[in-house]
PLY file of the C-alpha trace (Angstrom):
ply
format ascii 1.0
element vertex 71
property float x
property float y
property float z
element edge 70
property int vertex1
property int vertex2
end_header
90.77 132.19 186.23
91.33 133.73 183.17
93.45 136.30 181.87
91.51 138.94 180.44
92.35 139.19 176.50
94.89 142.61 176.43
95.43 142.66 172.80
96.74 146.28 172.87
100.63 145.24 172.37
100.06 142.50 169.78
101.36 144.90 166.62
104.80 145.49 169.34
105.22 141.88 169.99
104.37 140.72 166.11
107.34 143.56 165.23
109.37 141.65 167.67
108.99 138.20 166.25
109.69 139.56 162.74
113.01 141.09 164.23
113.81 138.36 164.98
112.74 135.93 162.27
114.68 138.37 160.25
117.65 138.36 162.42
117.37 134.62 162.45
117.49 134.33 158.94
120.36 136.09 158.30
122.58 134.71 160.40
121.90 131.20 158.61
122.63 133.14 154.97
125.87 134.19 156.86
126.57 130.80 158.15
125.64 129.21 154.55
127.82 131.54 152.77
130.92 131.55 155.11
130.50 127.23 155.35
129.71 126.45 152.28
132.17 124.50 151.53
132.43 122.40 154.19
128.44 121.95 155.28
126.57 118.84 153.38
124.05 119.33 150.93
121.55 117.83 153.36
122.71 120.63 156.15
122.10 123.11 153.26
119.54 122.08 152.46
117.46 121.79 155.50
118.79 125.27 156.28
117.52 127.13 153.00
113.88 125.34 153.86
113.72 126.51 157.32
114.64 130.02 155.33
111.68 129.73 153.20
109.39 129.07 156.06
111.25 132.10 157.97
110.14 134.05 154.94
106.67 133.33 155.06
106.44 133.57 158.75
107.93 137.28 158.33
105.20 137.64 155.81
102.36 136.57 158.17
103.35 138.85 161.20
102.76 141.33 158.80
99.86 141.08 157.47
98.33 140.03 161.03
100.01 143.52 161.99
98.00 144.77 159.01
94.83 143.74 160.44
95.49 144.56 164.24
96.01 148.26 163.09
92.70 147.74 161.00
94.49 148.87 157.61
0 1
1 2
2 3
3 4
4 5
5 6
6 7
7 8
8 9
9 10
10 11
11 12
12 13
13 14
14 15
15 16
16 17
17 18
18 19
19 20
20 21
21 22
22 23
23 24
24 25
25 26
26 27
27 28
28 29
29 30
30 31
31 32
32 33
33 34
34 35
35 36
36 37
37 38
38 39
39 40
40 41
41 42
42 43
43 44
44 45
45 46
46 47
47 48
48 49
49 50
50 51
51 52
52 53
53 54
54 55
55 56
56 57
57 58
58 59
59 60
60 61
61 62
62 63
63 64
64 65
65 66
66 67
67 68
68 69
69 70
């Protein structure tokens, strides 16, 4: 039997996703700053690209929260 579609707590879950993504973004930036001399340019580029995707995800989550709240 399928579960009913309960969207009451979607905004809360989306905010948790934002918080987690922001934390991962900050940790990656800190890693880049602390170990800039020790990591390869390939790894640095990969981390920077992932951080750009994280920023895009945060924007998407924020837009979804606005949609959920009816604004």
